[in-house]
FILUMTOR-826636 format. One record per residue (C-alpha): residue in one letter; y, z, x. Coordinates in steps of 0.2 Angstrom, whole numbers, plus 2048, in hexadecimal, padded with zeros to 3 digits. Layout:
% FILUMTOR-826636
AYZX
...
//
This chain:
% FILUMTOR-826636
M800800800
T8127FB807
D81C80B809
Y82C807801
A833818804
K834814817
L839801814
I847803808
D85780E80B
A85F81A800
E86C80E7FB
T8618017F6
W85680E7ED
A8668127E3
F8698007DF
I8577FF7D9
E85980F7CE
K8698087C7
T8617F87C3
N8527FF7BB
S85D80B7AF
Y8647FA7A7
Y8547F07AA
P8447FA7A9
P8367F47B5
D82B7F07A5
T8397E479D
I82C7D47A0
D8227DD791
Y8317DA785
T8377CB77B
I8407BE784
A8507C1779
R84F7D277E
Q84D7CF78F
R85C7C578F
E8667D2788
I8617E0795
Y8647D37A3
D8767CD79D
R87A7E079B
M8757E47AC
C87E7D67B4
R88E7DB7AB
E88C7EE7B2
F88A7E67C4
F8997D97C1
A8A57DB7D0
G8B37D17C8
Y8BD7C17D2
P8C47C37E3
Q8D67BF7E4
G8DB7AC7E4
V8CB7A67DC
T8CC79E7CB
A8BE7967BF
E8BD7887B2
T8AE7887A7
T8A97767A0
A89A76C79E
I89175D7A4
A88C751798
A87974B79A
S86E73F790
T86674B785
N87175B786
S88176378D
I88076E79E
P88D77B79E
I89477E7B0
R8A27897B7
I8AC7837C5
Y8B578F7D2
R8C478B7DB
N8CC7947EA
A8DF7957EC
E8DC7907FD
P8CF7827FB
N8C377B808
S8BE76A803
A8B1767810
A8A376A803
L89F76E7F2
V89277D7EE
L8867797E0
Y88078B7DB
I87178D7D1
H86D79F7CA
G85D7A87CA
G8557B27BA
G8437AD7BB
F84779B7B1
I84A7A77A1
L8587B17A4
G86B7AF7AA
G8787A37A8
L88B7A07AE
D88E7B37AD
S8807BA7B5
H8867B47C6
D8987B27C2
D89F7BE7D0
V8927B77DC
C8997A67DA
A8AB7AC7DB
E8A87B57EB
L89F7A67F3
C8AE79D7EF
A8BA7A97F5
R8B27AB806
T8AD798809
G8BC790802
Y8B17847FA
E8B17807E7
V8A27877DF
V89977F7D0
S88D78B7C7
V8807837BC
D87A78A7AC
Y8697807AA
R85E78279A
L85379079B
A840793796
P83779678A
E84378B77E
Y84377D78C
L83477C796
H8327757A8
P8397687AD
A84876C7A2
A8517787AF
F84D76C7BD
D85375E7B3
D8647677B0
A86676B7C3
L86375A7C8
K86F7547BC
A87C7607C3
F87A75B7D4
E87B7487CF
W88B74D7C5
A8937567D4
S88D7477E0
E89773B7D7
T8A77457D1
Y8AB74D7E2
D8AF7447F3
S8A87547FC
P895755800
V88B7617F5
L8827717FC
L8757787F2
C87578C7F0
G86A7977E4
D8617A67E2
S8507AA7DD
A84C79D7CE
G85B7957D4
G8557927E6
N84578A7DE
L85077D7D5
C85B77B7E4
A84C7777EF
A84576B7E2
I8557617E1
A85575F7F5
H8437587F3
A84974C7E6
T8587467ED
R8527427FF
G8537307FC
H8657307F3
V8747297FC
K87B73A7F7
K8707487FB
P87475A7FE
I87D75E80E
G87176E80F
Q86A77C805
V86A790806
L85D7977FC
I85E7AA7F8
Y84D7B37F5
P8467A27ED
N8367A07E3
L82F7907EB
G81D7917E4
G8157987F4
D80479E7F6
R8007AE7EC
S7F07B37F7
R7FA7B6805
G8097BE80F
S8167C7804
Y80D7C37F4
V8007CF7FA
T80A7DC804
H8197DE7F7
A80D7DA7E7
E8167E97DF
A8267E87E6
P8367F17DE
M8407E47D5
L8337D67D3
T8207D77D4
V8127C97D5
R80F7CC7C2
D8217C87BF
T8207B87C8
K8117B27BF
F8197B77AF
Y8297AC7B2
L81F79D7B7
S81479E7A7
I82479F79C
R82C7917A7
T81C7857A4
G81778B794
G80779079C
V80377D7A1
D7FB77C7B2
R8087737BD
T7FF7757CD
G8067687DA
D8167647D0
I8237667DE
T8327667D2
L82A7767CC
S82377D7DD
P82C7747EC
L81F77C7F9
A8137707F0
D81B7617F8
A811758805
N82075280D
F82E75D815
A83874F81F
Y84974A81C
L84E75A812
P85F761815
P86376F820
T85C77F81A
V86179181B
L85479D812
I8597B0810
T84B7BB808
A8487CD804
Q83B7D680D
C8357E07FF
D8327D17F4
P8227C87EF
L82B7B77F2
S8307BB804
S8237B080C
D8297A1801
G8387A080E
E82C7A281D
A821794817
Y82F788812
R83978B823
D82778782C
H824776822
V837771824
V837775837
A82576C83A
A82C75C831
G83975B83E
G848763833
H853772835
A84F78282B
Y85279482F
W84A7A3825
F8527B5826
E8487C381F
E8537D181A
P84B7E281F
G8497ED811
L8517E4803
V84A7DF7F2
H84B7D17E6
G85B7D07DD
Y8667D87EC
L8747CD7E9
R87A7D97DC
A87A7E67E9
R8877DE7F5
H8947EA7F2
T88A7FA7F2
V87D7F87FF
G8807F4811
R8717EA815
A8767E0805
R8887DD80B
A8817D781B
S8757CB814
F8837C4808
T88E7C1817
R87F7B881E
I87E7AE80F
V8917A980E
E8907A5822
A88179981E
V88B790810
S89979081A
V89278782A
L88677C820
G894776815
K89D770825
G88D76682A
E889771838
W87A77A83F
I87A78B848
W868793847
//
């Protein structure tokens, strides 16, 4: 058994306990509607506001069958080197423009880049590949609308969608300039690595990951579908430079390591950093937990560097 009392510091335990006070560990046994209510309330409680100089505009992208809400964040001192397309986490069933509102505002403030947050369709009302289709459409819209190259950034489920876009757009004239994936779910091997050592981690368990996958697919076996599980791809060549930042105490951490290894083996640029003692969802702890604060600075640096078309790792 993993000794989380030793791995996780007091600040992080306080964050876990505060999260669980809003979001009980057995929440996945609740109805989807109730889960969303709980998650949205928790996100509101952690909302940190906008940094000075950042403004936001909520609008929508017209797709062939639906409208995709987006929120565009702008800095009073803009940096036009890149546009950040941010795709939020939430297990493909939770979240939206408000759940990661302050995260996007802070990314905008600290990099100067415009940030576009995407409100993709959620399961179970819309099964896979609806979320992927919306994310890809948003990337195509951003590539056509902005002169700046597009950088992908997302956490958890959003990291999955970013990677799926990167794989799907390799042959495009306008492809992502890079991607920053924060504790992403990439469809890794559940029989090894962190899936075993951190199967019962605080904040996210292997049982949770199986639940989210089943909801997303409607229980249909989609083995080998790279738009669902980017690690299922047989080809990792010609992908954009990639920075993966994962949490040590998270069953998904090995996905970052595996993805890094595949990209590097194919001759590409990829860097993986596992944050010691942190847990899934720690972005919300970036103002209260020292380790999470340092990690968010690492994320900001990665976004800033890749957005300039540079590689320092």
